[in-house]
Backbone of each chain as ProteinMPNN parsed JSONL, in Angstrom:
{"seq_chain_A": "XXXXXXXXXXXXXXXXXXXXXXXXXXXXXXXXXXXXXXXXXXXXXXXXXXXXXXXXXXXXXXXXXXXXXXXXXXXXXXXXXXXXXXXXXXXXXXXXXXXXXXXXXXX", "coords_chain_A": {"N_chain_A": [[-11.133, 1.223, -10.882], [-10.578, 2.153, -7.643], [-8.353, 2.657, -4.704], [-8.469, 3.193, -1.371], [-6.076, 4.06, 0.881], [-5.128, 3.714, 4.169], [-2.853, 4.745, 6.316], [-0.751, 4.06, 8.995], [1.678, 5.753, 10.601], [4.846, 4.725, 11.635], [5.819, 5.037, 14.933], [8.027, 5.287, 17.49], [7.07, 3.8, 20.592], [4.426, 4.313, 20.352], [0.959, 3.159, 20.367], [-0.36, 0.237, 18.935], [-2.857, -2.09, 18.278], [-2.668, -4.846, 16.677], [-4.343, -7.165, 16.485], [-6.785, -6.395, 17.266], [-7.343, -4.504, 15.28], [-7.406, -6.175, 13.061], [-9.379, -8.104, 13.732], [-11.742, -6.691, 14.656], [-11.934, -3.865, 14.094], [-11.469, -3.568, 11.219], [-13.488, -5.445, 10.103], [-15.735, -4.114, 11.047], [-15.676, -1.722, 9.522], [-15.95, -2.871, 6.934], [-18.526, -3.962, 7.355], [-20.064, -1.811, 7.729], [-19.749, -0.385, 5.326], [-20.556, -2.004, 3.41], [-21.415, -3.191, 0.133], [-20.187, -1.089, -1.141], [-17.562, -1.104, -0.468], [-15.469, -3.14, -2.203], [-13.543, -5.0, -1.581], [-11.097, -5.655, 1.114], [-7.665, -5.187, 2.171], [-5.098, -5.992, 4.601], [-2.171, -4.929, 6.25], [0.804, -5.433, 8.288], [3.381, -3.621, 9.356], [6.811, -4.498, 9.026], [9.623, -3.972, 8.552], [11.995, -1.489, 7.302], [13.78, -0.371, 4.404], [16.029, -1.827, 4.973], [16.768, -4.739, 6.848], [17.042, -4.062, 9.672], [15.898, -1.588, 10.054], [13.135, 0.445, 10.985], [9.838, 0.078, 9.874], [8.108, 2.287, 7.571], [5.408, 2.471, 8.096], [3.338, 1.269, 10.623], [1.01, -0.055, 10.526], [-1.304, -0.793, 7.969], [-4.303, -0.418, 5.884], [-6.17, -1.165, 2.97], [-8.819, -0.04, 1.079], [-10.886, -1.2, -1.384], [-12.58, 0.241, -3.974], [-15.245, 0.901, -6.429], [-15.153, 3.6, -7.203], [-14.271, 7.0, -6.299], [-16.523, 8.203, -5.498], [-18.157, 6.155, -4.815], [-16.793, 5.242, -2.569], [-17.132, 7.412, -0.87], [-19.812, 7.479, -0.584], [-20.357, 5.229, 0.807], [-18.757, 5.306, 3.048], [-19.095, 7.684, 4.26], [-21.666, 8.173, 5.69], [-21.038, 6.64, 7.998], [-18.745, 7.56, 9.036], [-18.369, 8.858, 11.595], [-18.878, 6.909, 13.494], [-16.911, 4.9, 12.554], [-14.469, 6.309, 12.639], [-14.57, 6.939, 15.415], [-13.875, 4.536, 16.515], [-11.183, 4.306, 16.381], [-9.484, 4.89, 18.718], [-9.689, 2.724, 20.092], [-7.797, 1.03, 19.21], [-5.38, 2.302, 18.614], [-3.185, 5.158, 19.138], [-2.119, 6.606, 17.203], [-2.446, 8.82, 14.472], [-3.745, 8.367, 11.226], [-2.421, 8.558, 7.816], [-4.088, 9.402, 4.903], [-4.634, 8.113, 1.637], [-5.728, 8.29, -1.658], [-5.93, 6.183, -4.451], [-5.45, 5.367, -7.936], [-6.126, 2.117, -9.057], [-3.908, 0.694, -10.95], [-2.632, -1.628, -11.742], [-4.267, -4.481, -10.764], [-3.774, -7.135, -9.928], [-1.1, -8.94, -10.875], [0.252, -11.901, -11.897]], "CA_chain_A": [[-11.2, 0.963, -9.446], [-9.722, 3.059, -6.67], [-8.077, 2.116, -3.463], [-8.28, 4.108, -0.293], [-5.038, 3.525, 1.731], [-5.005, 4.205, 5.387], [-1.412, 4.44, 6.688], [-0.389, 4.49, 10.204], [3.094, 5.985, 10.644], [5.496, 4.001, 12.688], [6.245, 6.015, 15.918], [8.47, 4.506, 18.66], [6.327, 3.948, 21.804], [2.964, 4.457, 20.011], [0.211, 1.846, 20.718], [-1.242, -0.256, 17.903], [-3.232, -3.41, 18.521], [-2.995, -5.493, 15.366], [-5.425, -8.244, 16.533], [-8.086, -5.603, 17.178], [-7.462, -3.9, 13.993], [-7.83, -7.184, 12.053], [-10.66, -8.913, 14.081], [-12.787, -5.826, 15.166], [-12.029, -2.57, 13.404], [-11.76, -3.737, 9.777], [-14.783, -6.074, 9.89], [-16.629, -3.094, 11.265], [-15.605, -0.8, 8.238], [-16.606, -3.627, 5.802], [-19.959, -4.232, 7.586], [-20.773, -0.54, 7.529], [-19.584, 0.182, 4.003], [-21.285, -2.967, 2.432], [-20.853, -3.46, -1.202], [-19.459, 0.012, -1.645], [-16.181, -1.485, -0.357], [-15.546, -4.394, -2.797], [-12.801, -5.804, -0.631], [-10.015, -4.777, 1.643], [-6.521, -5.834, 2.616], [-4.578, -5.41, 5.857], [-0.767, -5.18, 6.41], [1.461, -5.067, 9.461], [4.82, -3.306, 8.996], [7.827, -5.348, 9.618], [10.837, -3.379, 8.387], [12.079, -0.589, 6.074], [14.526, -0.917, 3.181], [17.026, -2.786, 5.493], [16.106, -5.537, 7.939], [17.016, -3.544, 11.068], [15.396, -0.319, 10.081], [11.834, 0.36, 11.176], [8.845, 0.338, 8.726], [7.455, 3.598, 7.468], [4.015, 2.44, 8.639], [3.286, 0.011, 11.514], [-0.086, -0.853, 10.014], [-1.927, -0.233, 6.835], [-5.375, -1.077, 5.256], [-6.543, -0.631, 1.678], [-10.245, -0.297, 0.771], [-11.053, -1.174, -2.774], [-13.994, 0.672, -4.371], [-15.388, 1.232, -7.809], [-14.824, 4.928, -7.433], [-14.274, 7.874, -5.189], [-17.849, 8.507, -5.015], [-18.741, 4.883, -4.079], [-16.294, 5.178, -1.191], [-17.865, 8.48, -0.158], [-21.192, 7.05, -0.343], [-20.276, 3.985, 1.832], [-18.0, 5.664, 4.183], [-19.539, 9.037, 4.796], [-22.699, 8.089, 6.708], [-20.638, 5.927, 9.096], [-17.556, 8.105, 9.38], [-18.239, 9.007, 13.024], [-18.705, 5.534, 14.171], [-15.75, 4.195, 12.402], [-13.265, 7.09, 13.238], [-14.622, 6.756, 16.772], [-13.315, 3.306, 16.929], [-9.704, 4.274, 16.254], [-8.721, 5.011, 19.874], [-9.64, 1.236, 20.727], [-6.496, 0.227, 18.819], [-4.189, 3.146, 18.463], [-3.167, 6.536, 19.577], [-1.646, 7.273, 16.018], [-3.397, 9.386, 13.391], [-3.382, 7.887, 9.995], [-2.387, 9.274, 6.644], [-5.013, 8.766, 3.922], [-4.339, 8.367, 0.277], [-6.516, 7.725, -2.704], [-5.008, 5.912, -5.61], [-6.071, 4.586, -9.037], [-5.676, 0.785, -9.239], [-3.352, 0.485, -12.268], [-2.624, -3.068, -11.802], [-4.9, -5.068, -9.466], [-2.99, -8.415, -9.576], [-0.339, -9.648, -12.08], [1.099, -13.01, -11.502]], "C_chain_A": [[-10.239, 1.906, -8.806], [-9.483, 2.207, -5.371], [-7.792, 3.312, -2.462], [-7.305, 3.443, 0.788], [-5.039, 4.304, 3.015], [-3.769, 3.669, 6.153], [-1.101, 4.914, 8.027], [1.202, 4.603, 10.531], [3.648, 5.36, 11.754], [6.1, 5.155, 13.616], [6.714, 5.219, 17.042], [7.53, 4.85, 19.821], [4.815, 4.124, 21.522], [2.277, 3.027, 20.195], [-0.52, 1.524, 19.339], [-1.522, -1.758, 18.124], [-3.73, -4.098, 17.246], [-4.118, -6.417, 15.351], [-6.748, -7.345, 16.447], [-8.446, -4.993, 15.8], [-8.059, -5.022, 12.943], [-9.213, -7.765, 12.492], [-11.933, -7.93, 14.423], [-12.966, -4.541, 14.212], [-12.404, -2.696, 11.799], [-12.982, -4.334, 9.476], [-15.902, -5.047, 10.113], [-16.8, -2.146, 10.058], [-16.415, -1.612, 7.174], [-18.168, -3.738, 6.038], [-20.688, -2.862, 7.329], [-20.816, -0.009, 6.01], [-20.42, -0.73, 3.052], [-20.741, -3.165, 1.166], [-20.205, -2.274, -1.81], [-17.892, -0.219, -1.449], [-16.136, -3.062, -0.954], [-14.71, -5.379, -1.994], [-11.695, -4.921, -0.069], [-8.885, -5.668, 2.033], [-5.868, -5.202, 3.885], [-3.069, -5.906, 5.915], [-0.229, -4.776, 7.831], [2.869, -4.867, 9.077], [5.867, -4.13, 9.744], [9.16, -4.576, 9.574], [10.87, -2.422, 7.253], [12.913, -1.282, 5.085], [15.655, -1.837, 3.702], [16.413, -3.464, 6.592], [16.092, -4.885, 9.362], [16.356, -2.159, 11.153], [13.755, -0.514, 10.281], [10.952, 0.655, 9.957], [8.399, 1.768, 8.635], [6.084, 3.635, 8.241], [3.925, 1.218, 9.439], [1.932, -0.792, 11.007], [-0.759, -0.102, 8.851], [-3.283, -1.101, 6.463], [-5.584, -0.415, 4.007], [-7.945, -1.006, 1.357], [-10.331, -0.147, -0.682], [-12.537, -0.841, -3.14], [-14.143, 0.901, -5.801], [-14.956, 2.653, -8.104], [-14.816, 5.774, -6.234], [-15.55, 8.058, -4.545], [-18.536, 7.278, -4.329], [-18.036, 4.804, -2.804], [-16.903, 6.213, -0.295], [-19.186, 8.146, 0.331], [-21.291, 6.013, 0.722], [-19.673, 4.461, 3.046], [-18.727, 6.852, 4.888], [-20.623, 8.887, 5.876], [-22.273, 7.456, 8.065], [-19.408, 6.439, 9.657], [-17.347, 8.374, 10.83], [-18.044, 7.854, 13.809], [-17.388, 4.927, 13.937], [-14.571, 4.978, 12.888], [-13.295, 6.941, 14.722], [-14.07, 5.479, 17.423], [-11.738, 3.308, 17.036], [-9.077, 4.201, 17.562], [-8.648, 3.572, 20.505], [-8.478, 0.57, 20.235], [-5.355, 0.932, 18.664], [-4.323, 4.533, 18.957], [-2.617, 7.294, 18.386], [-2.734, 7.84, 15.185], [-3.006, 9.051, 12.038], [-3.288, 8.778, 8.871], [-3.354, 8.63, 5.657], [-4.437, 9.183, 2.476], [-5.232, 7.572, -0.568], [-5.822, 7.498, -3.864], [-5.88, 5.218, -6.663], [-5.322, 3.276, -8.917], [-5.221, 0.537, -10.656], [-3.159, -0.859, -12.701], [-3.122, -3.684, -10.588], [-4.058, -6.275, -9.136], [-2.3, -8.952, -10.82], [0.592, -10.6, -11.544], [2.093, -13.257, -12.596]], "O_chain_A": [[-9.25, 2.363, -9.378], [-10.208, 1.277, -5.016], [-7.015, 4.232, -2.718], [-7.644, 2.471, 1.461], [-4.951, 5.529, 2.945], [-3.627, 2.509, 6.541], [-1.168, 6.123, 8.247], [1.88, 3.589, 10.698], [3.042, 5.394, 12.825], [6.768, 6.073, 13.141], [5.905, 4.473, 17.594], [7.213, 6.02, 20.037], [4.023, 4.072, 22.462], [2.898, 1.964, 20.176], [-1.16, 2.374, 18.72], [-0.608, -2.581, 18.157], [-4.875, -4.002, 16.805], [-4.827, -6.509, 14.349], [-7.641, -7.586, 15.636], [-9.572, -4.98, 15.303], [-8.985, -4.799, 12.164], [-10.11, -7.889, 11.658], [-13.063, -8.417, 14.448], [-14.035, -4.278, 13.662], [-13.337, -2.121, 11.238], [-13.636, -3.806, 8.577], [-16.924, -5.108, 9.43], [-17.916, -1.826, 9.648], [-17.397, -1.128, 6.61], [-18.973, -3.631, 5.113], [-21.787, -2.825, 6.776], [-21.744, 0.665, 5.562], [-20.919, -0.269, 2.026], [-19.522, -3.32, 1.101], [-19.689, -2.386, -2.922], [-17.065, 0.371, -2.143], [-16.631, -4.017, -0.356], [-15.155, -6.502, -1.756], [-11.366, -3.82, -0.511], [-9.119, -6.861, 2.222], [-6.078, -4.025, 4.179], [-2.759, -7.073, 5.675], [-0.776, -3.875, 8.468], [3.521, -5.767, 8.546], [5.762, -4.391, 10.942], [9.808, -4.557, 10.62], [10.017, -2.433, 6.366], [12.856, -2.496, 4.886], [16.203, -2.588, 2.896], [15.579, -2.872, 7.278], [15.189, -5.165, 10.15], [16.265, -1.608, 12.25], [13.17, -1.487, 9.804], [11.347, 1.441, 9.096], [8.333, 2.415, 9.68], [5.698, 4.609, 8.886], [4.397, 0.171, 8.995], [1.845, -2.017, 11.098], [-0.746, 1.128, 8.817], [-3.341, -2.305, 6.709], [-5.257, 0.764, 3.869], [-8.268, -2.194, 1.356], [-9.922, 0.877, -1.229], [-13.507, -1.475, -2.724], [-13.104, 1.11, -6.426], [-14.425, 2.9, -9.187], [-15.31, 5.341, -5.192], [-15.715, 8.079, -3.326], [-19.353, 7.403, -3.417], [-18.661, 4.286, -1.88], [-17.169, 5.962, 0.88], [-19.62, 8.457, 1.44], [-22.273, 5.968, 1.464], [-20.093, 4.002, 4.108], [-18.875, 6.839, 6.11], [-20.458, 9.48, 6.942], [-22.924, 7.634, 9.094], [-18.947, 5.902, 10.664], [-16.239, 8.15, 11.316], [-17.18, 7.776, 14.682], [-16.737, 4.469, 14.876], [-13.697, 4.384, 13.519], [-12.232, 6.822, 15.331], [-13.846, 5.371, 18.628], [-11.118, 2.456, 17.671], [-8.098, 3.459, 17.639], [-7.754, 3.245, 21.285], [-8.125, -0.463, 20.804], [-4.294, 0.315, 18.568], [-5.424, 5.037, 19.174], [-2.601, 8.523, 18.445], [-3.862, 7.347, 15.214], [-1.903, 9.45, 11.664], [-4.019, 9.769, 8.871], [-3.423, 7.403, 5.592], [-3.921, 10.266, 2.199], [-5.502, 6.397, -0.322], [-5.143, 8.394, -4.365], [-6.886, 4.582, -6.349], [-4.108, 3.246, -8.714], [-6.044, 0.2, -11.507], [-3.451, -1.244, -13.833], [-2.568, -3.51, -9.502], [-3.65, -6.362, -7.978], [-2.985, -9.389, -11.745], [1.564, -10.28, -10.859], [2.924, -14.159, -12.483]]}, "seq_chain_B": "XXXXXXXXXXXXXXXXXXXXXXXXXXXXXXXXXXXXXXXXXXXXXXXXXXXXXXXXXXXXXXXXXXXXXXXXXXXXXXXXXXXXXXXXXXXXXXXXXXXXXXXXXXX", "coords_chain_B": {"N_chain_B": [[3.007, -14.746, 4.171], [4.588, -12.068, 2.632], [4.677, -8.589, 1.825], [6.522, -6.39, -0.369], [6.683, -3.079, -0.39], [7.054, -0.446, -2.634], [7.422, 2.862, -2.521], [6.794, 5.934, -4.017], [7.368, 8.999, -3.156], [5.188, 11.847, -3.428], [6.32, 14.735, -5.058], [6.284, 18.024, -5.869], [6.728, 19.031, -9.141], [8.416, 16.765, -9.772], [9.398, 14.036, -11.809], [7.611, 11.441, -13.231], [6.841, 8.54, -14.949], [4.083, 6.974, -15.58], [3.16, 5.219, -17.334], [5.491, 3.997, -18.476], [6.22, 2.822, -16.162], [4.192, 0.952, -15.612], [4.134, -0.506, -17.915], [6.782, -1.356, -18.672], [8.8, -1.273, -16.554], [7.784, -2.604, -14.313], [6.99, -5.165, -15.342], [9.511, -6.018, -16.131], [10.834, -6.329, -13.514], [9.077, -8.532, -12.552], [9.72, -10.366, -14.43], [12.535, -10.904, -13.989], [12.537, -11.641, -11.299], [10.911, -13.952, -11.314], [9.327, -16.826, -10.143], [9.641, -16.193, -7.432], [8.432, -13.791, -6.944], [5.295, -13.802, -6.178], [2.962, -12.285, -7.163], [2.263, -8.962, -8.309], [1.234, -5.694, -7.532], [0.096, -2.363, -8.778], [-0.105, 1.033, -8.162], [-1.419, 4.391, -8.756], [-1.059, 7.55, -7.469], [-3.759, 9.549, -6.458], [-4.983, 11.525, -4.788], [-4.944, 13.032, -1.605], [-6.069, 12.888, 1.857], [-8.182, 14.666, 1.505], [-10.029, 15.79, -1.426], [-8.611, 17.848, -2.824], [-6.037, 17.787, -1.985], [-2.616, 16.806, -2.413], [-1.56, 13.434, -3.074], [0.207, 11.211, -0.796], [2.028, 9.648, -2.029], [3.105, 9.421, -5.35], [3.234, 7.207, -6.988], [3.079, 3.541, -6.588], [4.301, 0.293, -5.966], [3.665, -3.001, -5.063], [5.11, -5.941, -4.154], [4.466, -9.307, -3.808], [5.446, -11.929, -1.847], [6.544, -15.156, -0.676], [8.158, -15.007, 1.511], [10.646, -12.972, 3.334], [13.062, -13.96, 2.751], [12.576, -15.215, 0.255], [12.074, -13.019, -1.307], [14.581, -11.573, -1.237], [16.136, -13.548, -2.367], [15.18, -13.675, -4.944], [15.277, -11.044, -5.885], [17.745, -9.893, -5.262], [19.965, -10.881, -7.035], [19.469, -9.4, -9.329], [19.348, -6.838, -8.682], [21.005, -4.633, -9.481], [20.419, -4.246, -12.182], [17.637, -3.818, -12.158], [17.381, -1.613, -10.29], [18.803, 0.078, -11.829], [17.068, 0.829, -13.896], [15.438, 2.545, -12.933], [15.875, 5.479, -13.349], [14.802, 5.82, -15.947], [12.081, 6.257, -15.602], [11.624, 7.902, -13.523], [12.766, 10.606, -11.375], [12.674, 10.512, -8.675], [13.371, 9.071, -5.434], [12.674, 6.041, -4.121], [10.695, 5.058, -1.113], [11.108, 2.108, 0.797], [9.21, -0.668, 2.21], [8.628, -3.391, 4.111], [6.183, -5.693, 4.677], [3.973, -7.67, 6.694], [1.491, -9.754, 5.327], [-1.522, -9.479, 6.518], [-4.272, -9.622, 6.065], [-5.113, -10.875, 3.131], [-7.075, -10.551, 1.218], [-10.31, -9.612, 1.768], [-13.549, -9.943, 1.239]], "CA_chain_B": [[3.236, -14.027, 2.886], [4.903, -10.748, 2.817], [4.722, -7.733, 0.661], [7.562, -5.345, -0.337], [6.029, -1.841, -0.995], [7.883, 0.526, -3.071], [6.569, 4.02, -2.5], [7.463, 7.121, -4.493], [6.746, 10.251, -2.441], [4.873, 12.82, -4.327], [7.044, 15.96, -4.979], [5.9, 19.067, -7.03], [7.835, 19.278, -10.223], [9.172, 15.665, -10.086], [9.128, 13.303, -13.117], [7.16, 10.016, -13.046], [6.198, 8.168, -16.197], [3.266, 5.907, -15.093], [3.031, 4.267, -18.405], [6.642, 3.179, -18.46], [6.28, 1.955, -14.916], [3.326, -0.148, -15.782], [4.317, -1.393, -19.169], [8.148, -1.673, -18.832], [9.592, -1.511, -15.44], [7.187, -3.724, -13.411], [7.214, -6.623, -16.115], [10.953, -6.288, -15.938], [10.917, -6.849, -12.227], [8.529, -9.841, -12.512], [10.4, -11.326, -15.311], [13.722, -11.155, -13.39], [12.236, -12.322, -10.013], [10.167, -15.158, -11.568], [8.32, -17.309, -9.193], [9.935, -15.679, -6.152], [7.428, -12.724, -6.709], [4.028, -14.414, -6.504], [2.271, -11.473, -7.99], [2.366, -7.573, -7.925], [0.053, -4.664, -7.88], [0.532, -1.129, -9.005], [-0.983, 2.094, -7.961], [-1.09, 5.767, -9.246], [-1.619, 8.303, -6.496], [-4.673, 10.668, -7.003], [-5.276, 12.649, -3.769], [-4.706, 12.705, -0.168], [-7.299, 12.785, 2.583], [-9.148, 15.628, 0.883], [-9.936, 15.828, -2.867], [-7.747, 18.786, -3.393], [-4.629, 17.662, -1.435], [-1.921, 15.763, -3.215], [-1.25, 12.087, -2.499], [1.561, 11.128, -0.185], [2.935, 8.932, -2.871], [2.692, 9.564, -6.752], [3.283, 5.844, -7.52], [3.461, 2.592, -5.561], [4.004, -1.04, -6.315], [3.642, -3.948, -4.06], [5.609, -7.211, -4.553], [3.858, -10.336, -2.826], [6.459, -12.969, -1.802], [6.362, -16.162, 0.373], [8.919, -14.65, 2.676], [11.613, -11.949, 2.918], [14.118, -14.647, 2.062], [12.175, -15.386, -1.129], [12.156, -11.745, -1.98], [16.017, -11.435, -1.327], [16.68, -14.467, -3.363], [14.616, -13.4, -6.316], [15.513, -9.563, -6.295], [19.279, -9.585, -5.13], [20.78, -10.987, -8.243], [19.017, -8.559, -10.416], [19.123, -5.443, -8.134], [21.705, -3.707, -10.25], [19.66, -4.142, -13.425], [16.256, -3.291, -11.762], [17.543, -0.255, -9.833], [19.314, 0.989, -12.95], [16.078, 1.166, -14.714], [14.531, 3.65, -12.271], [16.02, 6.815, -14.043], [14.05, 5.778, -17.203], [10.693, 6.684, -15.462], [11.356, 8.931, -12.368], [13.835, 11.186, -10.713], [12.372, 10.242, -7.241], [14.03, 7.929, -4.75], [11.483, 5.372, -3.332], [10.744, 4.534, 0.125], [10.815, 0.669, 0.884], [8.701, -1.187, 3.309], [8.398, -4.831, 4.143], [5.066, -5.846, 5.611], [3.336, -9.043, 6.773], [0.153, -9.767, 4.745], [-2.373, -10.018, 7.612], [-5.52, -10.038, 5.478], [-4.691, -10.745, 1.684], [-8.306, -9.998, 0.457], [-11.409, -9.842, 2.395], [-14.764, -9.272, 0.439]], "C_chain_B": [[3.653, -12.536, 3.369], [4.78, -9.922, 1.633], [5.812, -6.519, 0.778], [6.798, -4.257, -1.051], [7.096, -0.953, -1.37], [7.034, 1.968, -3.29], [7.226, 5.212, -2.929], [6.81, 8.367, -4.066], [6.395, 11.276, -3.452], [5.634, 14.196, -3.948], [6.679, 16.836, -6.257], [7.074, 19.021, -7.868], [8.65, 17.904, -10.565], [8.578, 14.884, -11.31], [8.705, 11.84, -12.664], [6.334, 9.566, -14.233], [5.397, 6.882, -15.798], [3.202, 4.786, -16.212], [4.366, 3.29, -18.519], [6.702, 2.248, -17.216], [5.478, 0.706, -15.043], [3.675, -1.187, -16.835], [5.813, -1.902, -19.288], [8.785, -2.121, -17.595], [9.031, -2.596, -14.623], [7.163, -5.13, -13.996], [8.653, -6.974, -16.033], [11.185, -7.003, -14.535], [10.382, -8.258, -11.966], [9.324, -10.899, -13.274], [11.74, -11.909, -14.591], [13.473, -11.915, -12.011], [11.558, -13.744, -10.252], [9.228, -15.556, -10.333], [8.594, -16.805, -7.684], [9.064, -14.358, -5.85], [6.108, -13.514, -7.214], [3.12, -13.645, -7.498], [2.611, -9.981, -7.449], [1.122, -6.79, -8.206], [0.75, -3.211, -7.998], [-0.518, 0.038, -8.87], [-0.554, 3.508, -8.422], [-1.817, 6.67, -8.134], [-2.433, 9.443, -7.096], [-4.892, 11.753, -6.108], [-5.0, 12.121, -2.414], [-6.071, 12.578, 0.544], [-8.376, 13.666, 2.164], [-8.889, 15.65, -0.619], [-8.862, 16.741, -3.492], [-6.422, 18.695, -2.824], [-3.901, 16.58, -2.288], [-1.688, 14.551, -2.446], [0.003, 12.169, -1.805], [2.522, 10.525, -1.206], [2.344, 8.997, -4.44], [2.536, 8.105, -7.406], [3.656, 4.897, -6.462], [3.379, 1.225, -6.344], [4.161, -1.931, -4.899], [4.015, -5.325, -4.498], [5.29, -8.287, -3.472], [4.892, -11.479, -3.041], [6.128, -13.938, -0.709], [6.931, -15.587, 1.617], [9.924, -13.517, 2.359], [12.782, -12.732, 2.362], [13.859, -14.964, 0.657], [12.454, -14.158, -1.889], [13.666, -11.496, -2.313], [16.55, -12.302, -2.322], [16.343, -14.175, -4.739], [15.173, -12.085, -6.88], [17.068, -9.429, -6.327], [20.067, -9.71, -6.302], [20.607, -10.106, -9.222], [18.863, -7.039, -9.885], [19.751, -4.405, -8.999], [20.824, -3.364, -11.521], [18.26, -3.269, -13.132], [16.391, -1.801, -11.284], [18.043, 0.687, -10.966], [18.292, 1.43, -13.934], [15.242, 2.314, -14.163], [14.607, 4.991, -12.981], [15.135, 6.936, -15.329], [12.446, 6.233, -16.979], [10.579, 7.682, -14.365], [12.78, 9.489, -11.954], [13.721, 11.205, -9.16], [13.128, 9.052, -6.722], [12.842, 7.339, -3.913], [11.842, 5.157, -1.991], [10.381, 3.009, 0.103], [10.226, 0.233, 2.07], [8.337, -2.546, 3.195], [7.213, -5.097, 5.245], [4.54, -7.406, 5.688], [1.962, -8.919, 6.186], [-0.787, -10.345, 5.798], [-3.702, -10.409, 7.049], [-5.183, -9.755, 3.85], [-5.897, -10.151, 0.842], [-9.471, -10.459, 1.127], [-12.652, -9.122, 1.722], [-15.928, -9.226, 1.416]], "O_chain_B": [[3.128, -11.955, 4.319], [4.774, -10.436, 0.514], [5.95, -5.827, 1.786], [6.317, -4.452, -2.167], [7.99, -0.68, -0.57], [6.137, 2.095, -4.124], [8.208, 5.586, -2.287], [5.765, 8.742, -4.599], [7.231, 11.582, -4.302], [5.604, 14.693, -2.822], [6.763, 16.438, -7.418], [8.225, 18.98, -7.434], [9.448, 17.89, -11.502], [7.438, 15.084, -11.73], [9.361, 11.177, -11.86], [5.269, 10.119, -14.508], [5.995, 5.812, -15.692], [3.197, 3.587, -15.933], [4.299, 2.065, -18.629], [7.158, 1.105, -17.255], [5.897, -0.396, -14.691], [3.555, -2.406, -16.709], [6.02, -2.871, -20.017], [9.284, -3.245, -17.534], [9.784, -3.493, -14.243], [7.29, -6.13, -13.29], [8.99, -8.147, -15.877], [11.674, -8.131, -14.468], [11.024, -9.078, -11.31], [9.547, -12.041, -12.87], [12.012, -13.11, -14.584], [14.268, -12.797, -11.688], [11.679, -14.616, -9.391], [8.538, -14.765, -9.689], [7.756, -17.039, -6.813], [8.981, -13.9, -4.71], [5.897, -13.802, -8.392], [2.602, -14.188, -8.474], [3.139, -9.799, -6.352], [0.194, -7.141, -8.935], [1.795, -2.94, -7.405], [-1.627, -0.019, -9.402], [0.65, 3.763, -8.46], [-3.022, 6.54, -7.921], [-2.016, 10.17, -7.998], [-4.994, 12.89, -6.57], [-4.852, 10.925, -2.163], [-7.077, 12.217, -0.066], [-9.519, 13.363, 2.504], [-7.747, 15.551, -1.07], [-8.295, 16.435, -4.54], [-5.619, 19.557, -3.179], [-4.494, 15.622, -2.783], [-1.618, 14.619, -1.219], [0.83, 13.034, -2.092], [3.704, 10.869, -1.23], [1.191, 8.632, -4.67], [1.72, 7.93, -8.311], [4.402, 5.233, -5.542], [2.54, 1.038, -7.225], [4.704, -1.522, -3.873], [3.213, -5.898, -5.236], [5.786, -8.19, -2.35], [5.172, -11.92, -4.155], [5.415, -13.52, 0.203], [6.307, -15.644, 2.677], [10.037, -13.138, 1.193], [13.483, -12.178, 1.516], [14.801, -14.998, -0.134], [13.004, -14.203, -2.989], [14.015, -11.246, -3.466], [17.386, -11.868, -3.115], [17.145, -14.404, -5.645], [15.49, -11.956, -8.063], [17.626, -8.916, -7.296], [20.814, -8.79, -6.637], [21.52, -9.952, -10.033], [18.333, -6.164, -10.569], [19.13, -3.374, -9.258], [20.583, -2.187, -11.789], [17.91, -2.27, -13.761], [15.69, -0.9, -11.745], [17.737, 1.878, -11.019], [18.566, 2.311, -14.748], [14.455, 2.945, -14.868], [13.573, 5.615, -13.217], [14.777, 8.044, -15.729], [11.693, 6.509, -17.913], [9.521, 8.299, -14.24], [13.809, 8.857, -12.193], [14.531, 11.81, -8.458], [13.481, 8.14, -7.47], [12.157, 8.025, -3.154], [13.014, 5.065, -1.625], [9.412, 2.653, -0.566], [10.695, 0.732, 3.093], [7.729, -2.899, 2.186], [7.297, -4.776, 6.43], [4.731, -8.204, 4.771], [1.275, -7.969, 6.559], [-0.852, -11.563, 5.964], [-4.26, -11.421, 7.472], [-5.022, -8.622, 3.396], [-5.706, -9.373, -0.092], [-9.701, -11.668, 1.109], [-12.742, -7.895, 1.671], [-17.009, -8.753, 1.067]]}, "name": "protein", "num_of_chains": 2, "seq": "XXXXXXXXXXXXXXXXXXXXXXXXXXXXXXXXXXXXXXXXXXXXXXXXXXXXXXXXXXXXXXXXXXXXXXXXXXXXXXXXXXXXXXXXXXXXXXXXXXXXXXXXXXXXXXXXXXXXXXXXXXXXXXXXXXXXXXXXXXXXXXXXXXXXXXXXXXXXXXXXXXXXXXXXXXXXXXXXXXXXXXXXXXXXXXXXXXXXXXXXXXXXXXXXXXXXXX"}
């Protein structure tokens, strides 16, 4: 399994609507990707390594897929619509990363 | 719930032993933190936004805790031992981020 991480770098003064991201954008992504996105997670950045330092990223999501090919197959046909929704919640440009899920969940 | 993300920036030529990280370091962290770490996840960076670009981070872990206080309570007393294990798998210095878990898992 792989995860596609979408990371929005914290930038003073930048706009990021966490409610829209959680309630509108991410459900849109999942609806369009269907089963090619197994599930997703959403984070809101609170702080860096010390409590009074800003986070590296103000918002993040992680899309879990069986493979890079599954992600591309699900996301590709809807890329224009999904990317076109970004200005509705932020003026930031995200960093993308693809990772292998080494440990999915260890309690 | 919060997550503490430990992010190791990809750096050409740097050392990172993914097996040690998965099999030794992360179990050590969980053993020392006990129930103050609800669970953790581990990722291995594969690529950036395009298949031939390097990932932003070569390795990541995310520690899920009830609160920042729970994390500090569980990690603090063992910080020296845990941080002292880092040279056993990498010569990189990680970036830390604390996030609010907005969506834990949405299928």
